[in-house]
C-alpha positions in Angstrom: 2.3 1.9 43.4 5.0 1.0 40.8 7.5 3.8 40.1 10.3 3.9 37.5 12.7 6.7 38.3 15.1 7.8 35.5 15.4 4.2 34.3 17.6 3.4 31.3 18.7 0.1 29.8 21.7 -0.3 27.5 22.8 -3.5 25.8 26.3 -3.2 24.5 26.3 0.2 22.7 22.6 0.2 22.1 20.2 2.1 24.3 16.9 0.2 24.5 15.3 2.4 27.3 16.2 6.0 27.8 15.6 7.9 31.1 12.0 6.7 31.7 10.1 8.1 34.8 6.6 6.9 35.3 4.3 6.0 38.3 1.4 3.6 38.2 -1.2 3.2 41.0 -2.9 0.0 42.3 -6.1 -0.9 40.5 -5.1 0.9 37.4 -4.9 -0.1 33.8 -1.9 1.3 32.0 -1.4 0.9 28.3 2.1 1.0 26.6 1.3 2.1 23.1 4.0 2.1 20.4 5.2 0.5 17.2 7.1 -2.7 17.1 10.7 -2.3 18.6 9.6 0.9 20.4 10.7 -0.5 23.7 7.4 -1.8 25.2 8.6 -5.3 26.0 12.0 -4.0 27.3 10.1 -1.8 29.7 7.9 -4.7 30.9 11.0 -6.9 31.5 12.5 -4.2 33.7 9.2 -3.8 35.6 9.0 -7.6 36.1 12.6 -8.0 37.3 13.6 -10.2 34.3 16.2 -7.5 33.4 18.0 -5.0 35.6 18.3 -1.4 34.5 21.7 0.1 33.6 20.7 3.2 35.6 17.7 4.4 37.6 15.5 2.8 40.2 12.3 0.7 40.3 10.2 1.2 43.4 7.2 -1.0 44.3 5.0 0.2 47.2 7.8 2.4 48.5 10.4 -0.4 48.4 13.4 -0.4 46.0 13.2 -3.6 44.0 15.7 -2.6 41.3 17.9 -5.6 41.8 15.2 -8.1 43.0 14.8 -11.0 40.6 11.4 -11.9 39.2 11.1 -15.1 41.3 11.0 -13.0 44.4 8.3 -10.7 43.1 4.5 -11.2 42.9 4.3 -10.7 39.1 2.4 -12.3 36.3 3.3 -11.9 32.7 1.5 -13.0 29.5 3.2 -12.7 26.1 1.8 -12.6 22.6 3.4 -15.9 22.1 1.5 -17.8 24.8 3.4 -20.2 27.2 1.6 -23.1 28.7 2.8 -26.4 30.3 2.2 -28.9 27.5 1.9 -32.0 29.7 -0.8 -30.4 32.0 -4.5 -30.1 31.4 -6.0 -26.6 31.0 -7.3 -27.0 34.5 -3.9 -27.7 35.9 -2.3 -25.0 33.8 -4.6 -22.4 35.3 -4.3 -23.9 38.8 -0.5 -24.1 38.8 0.3 -20.7 40.4 -2.3 -21.4 43.1 -0.8 -24.8 43.9 2.6 -23.1 44.3 1.0 -20.7 46.7 -0.4 -23.8 48.6 -3.9 -22.5 48.5 -6.8 -24.9 49.7 -8.2 -27.3 47.2 -11.7 -25.8 47.2 -10.3 -22.3 46.8 -8.2 -23.4 43.8 -11.2 -25.2 42.2 -13.4 -22.1 42.6 -10.8 -19.7 41.2 -9.9 -22.0 38.3 -13.6 -22.5 37.3 -14.3 -18.8 37.6 -11.4 -17.8 35.3 -12.2 -20.6 32.9 -15.8 -19.4 32.6 -14.6 -15.9 32.0 -12.2 -17.0 29.2 -14.8 -19.4 27.7 -12.7 -22.5 28.6 -15.1 -24.4 30.8 -15.6 -27.1 28.2 -11.9 -27.6 27.7 -10.6 -28.0 31.2 -9.6 -31.7 30.7 -7.7 -31.1 27.5 -4.0 -30.5 27.1 -2.7 -27.4 25.3 -1.7 -29.3 22.2 -5.4 -30.2 21.7 -6.5 -26.6 21.7 -6.6 -23.9 19.1 -4.1 -21.0 19.3 -6.8 -18.7 20.7 -7.7 -21.2 23.4 -4.1 -21.6 24.4 -3.7 -17.9 24.7 -6.9 -17.7 26.8 -5.4 -20.4 29.1 -2.3 -18.3 29.6 -4.5 -15.2 30.4 -6.6 -17.2 32.9 -3.5 -18.4 34.7 -2.3 -14.8 35.1 -5.6 -13.6 36.4 -6.0 -16.3 39.1 -2.5 -15.7 40.5 -3.6 -12.5 42.3 -0.3 -10.8 41.4 0.5 -7.3 42.5 1.7 -6.5 38.9 0.2 -8.1 35.8 2.1 -7.5 32.5 0.3 -8.3 29.3 2.4 -8.0 26.2 0.0 -7.8 23.2 -2.0 -10.7 24.7 -5.0 -10.6 22.3 -3.0 -10.4 19.1 -3.5 -14.1 18.3 -7.2 -14.3 19.1 -10.0 -14.3 16.6 -11.8 -11.0 16.0 -15.0 -11.7 18.0 -13.2 -13.0 21.1 -10.7 -10.2 20.9 -13.5 -7.6 21.0 -15.3 -9.4 23.8 -12.2 -9.5 26.0 -11.4 -5.9 25.2 -14.7 -5.0 26.7 -14.4 -7.3 29.7 -10.7 -6.8 30.7 -11.1 -3.2 32.1 -13.7 -4.5 34.6 -11.4 -7.5 35.6 -8.5 -5.1 36.0 -10.5 -2.8 38.3 -11.7 -5.6 40.5 -8.3 -7.2 41.3 -6.6 -4.2 42.8 -3.4 -5.1 40.9 -1.4 -2.8 38.6 -2.0 -3.9 35.0 0.3 -2.9 32.2 -0.9 -3.7 28.7 1.3 -3.4 25.6 -0.2 -2.8 22.2 0.7 -1.5 18.8 -2.9 -0.5 18.1 -4.2 3.0 19.0 -7.8 1.9 18.7 -7.1 -0.9 21.3 -5.7 1.7 23.7 -8.9 3.8 23.2 -11.2 0.8 23.8 -9.4 -0.2 27.0 -9.3 3.3 28.4 -7.3 3.9 31.6 -4.0 5.6 31.1 -1.6 5.4 28.2 2.1 5.9 27.9 3.2 6.5 24.3 6.5 4.8 23.6 8.9 5.8 20.9 12.6 4.7 20.4 12.9 3.7 24.1 11.4 6.9 25.5 8.0 7.6 27.0 6.8 10.7 25.1 3.6 11.2 27.1 1.7 9.6 30.0 -1.9 10.6 30.8 -5.5 9.5 30.5 -5.9 7.7 27.2 -8.5 10.1 25.7 -6.5 13.1 26.9 -3.4 12.0 25.0 -5.5 11.2 21.9 -7.1 14.6 21.9 -4.1 16.7 23.1 -0.8 15.1 22.1 2.1 17.1 23.4 4.2 16.7 20.3 4.2 15.3 16.8 5.9 12.0 17.8 3.1 11.3 20.2 0.4 12.2 17.7 1.9 9.9 15.1 2.2 7.1 17.7 -1.5 7.5 18.4 -2.6 7.3 14.7 -3.3 4.3 12.7 -3.6 4.7 9.7 -0.6 7.2 9.8 -1.3 10.8 10.7 -1.2 13.1 7.6 1.4 15.8 8.2 1.7 18.9 5.9 3.8 22.0 6.1 1.9 25.3 6.3 2.5 29.0 6.9 0.2 31.0 9.1 -0.5 34.5 7.9 -3.1 36.6 9.8 -6.3 34.6 10.3 -5.4 31.8 8.0 -3.0 29.1 6.9 -1.4 28.6 3.5 0.4 25.5 2.2 1.8 24.2 -1.0 -0.2 23.6 -4.2 -3.0 26.1 -3.4 -3.8 24.8 0.1 -5.5 27.6 2.1 -8.0 27.7 4.9 -9.1 29.9 7.8 -7.7 29.4 11.3 -10.2 28.0 13.8 -10.5 28.5 17.6 -7.2 28.8 19.4 -5.3 28.6 16.1 -6.1 32.2 15.5 -3.9 33.3 18.4 -0.8 31.6 16.9 2.0 33.9 15.8 2.6 34.1 12.1 5.2 31.7 10.8 5.9 28.1 9.7 4.0 25.2 11.2 3.1 21.6 10.6 -0.5 20.5 10.6 -1.7 16.9 11.4 -4.9 15.6 9.9 -6.2 12.2 11.1 -7.2 10.0 8.1 -10.8 9.6 9.3 -11.2 13.4 9.4 -10.7 13.5 5.6 -13.9 13.3 3.5 -14.9 13.0 -0.1 -17.8 15.4 0.5 -17.6 18.9 -1.0 -16.1 21.5 1.3 -18.9 23.6 2.7 -19.6 25.7 5.8 -16.0 26.5 6.8 -14.5 23.2 5.6 -11.2 23.2 3.8 -10.0 21.0 0.9 -6.8 19.7 -0.7 -6.1 18.0 -4.0 -4.0 14.9 -4.4 -3.3 12.2 -7.0 -4.5 8.6 -6.3 -1.8 6.1 -5.6 -3.9 3.2 -4.2 -7.3 2.5 -2.9 -8.4 -0.4 -0.6 -11.9 -1.4 0.2 -12.4 -3.1 3.6 -16.0 -3.9 4.2 -17.9 -0.6 4.8 -14.8 1.6 4.6 -12.2 2.6 2.0 -8.6 3.5 2.5 -7.5 6.0 -0.1 -3.7 6.6 -0.5 -2.9 9.7 -2.6 0.2 11.8 -3.3 0.3 15.5 -2.9 3.7 16.6 -4.1 6.2 14.8 -1.9 3.6 14.1 0.8 1.6 10.9 0.9 -2.0 11.4 2.1 -4.1 8.6 3.6 -7.9 9.0 3.9 -10.3 6.6 5.7 -13.7 7.2 4.3 -17.1 5.5 4.9 -18.6 3.5 2.1 -17.1 1.7 -0.9 -15.2 4.1 -3.2 -13.4 2.7 -6.2 -10.9 5.1 -7.6 -8.2 4.5 -10.1 -4.5 5.2 -9.6 -3.5 8.4 -11.3 -6.8 10.1 -10.8 -7.0 13.5 -9.1 -9.1 13.6 -6.0 -10.3 16.4 -3.7 -10.5 15.7 0.0 -12.2 18.0 2.5 -11.5 18.5 6.3 -12.6 20.6 9.2 -9.9 23.0 10.3 -11.2 22.8 13.9 -10.2 19.2 14.0 -6.6 19.5 12.9 -3.6 19.4 15.2 -1.0 22.2 14.8 2.7 21.7 15.6 5.7 24.0 15.6 8.6 23.3 13.2 10.4 21.3 15.9 7.2 19.2 16.6 5.8 20.7 19.7 2.0 21.0 19.9 0.8 24.6 19.6 -3.0 24.4 19.1 -4.9 21.2 20.0 -8.1 20.3 18.2 -11.2 21.2 20.1 -11.9 18.4 22.7 -15.4 17.9 21.5 -14.3 17.5 17.9 -11.2 15.3 18.2 -12.8 11.9 17.9 
């Protein structure tokens, strides 16, 4: 087990990591999800022993390794910007940690070829990295990390430079690989949908803090606060101020809808609602659906989906709708949503009424 206990890291006067406590078990996949500069890489460097925390402790299998440097730990790390030995072939790059461990030649050969097959590198083992595409170089770095049999494997946005097809294939394959090794895997990403595809557990990271750590789907469905909900939404979560009065909510510019489920038990007062972009629809509001009006600012067609950006007073609304919908800037549009699927937060951002678990996807 890897444990971070009240870990903080400051550089000069800047606090990069703030009072992080988290525990990760062997054989687990743990996703660090957050925007760029949230602190994901800083956390990984502390876990690896590349940096030492300003305060707090790092415990590995019950042993305090806070001051132990990376060279004395059984750790593997893969960055978004892949690192390979340019003078060595792909075979030798993958084999390098095994040769350092002085493993038998036949064991090395078997492990290298198995990893190469998995990463679709079997036909490139005799090439040097400079004769590979960027995606092939990244796969080489991934294969080297997998064969090392490290206790802790840290993957810092490792698929970002791969082509779409290979990225999707590896996303499906990686959870199985992780489960088989018995290592602790920590995987950093800026993409909420990648966290959902990988599964396991997710820690949402914002401004150097972990805001929530739980099963990935649990955090997505029941974020503890607005910061976590926003971290787990791409496109951005739509947030609107509302007032609850009796059995319903009222907002600005005529927004009004009935409370659903546990929302009905909320005390009257001011709240914030969060609507995920894919929960907004261009279909007429029927059967308990609610609607809001907004003025088109921009529309983007991406294949079978359309992103619609619209302004509602001082609030920007983003809708992700199926199909090709061409709308012109300045037009008024009516978007519908199911009140049962919204997230409700207090004025200070605490979750008060999660969306129904069977309707939160």
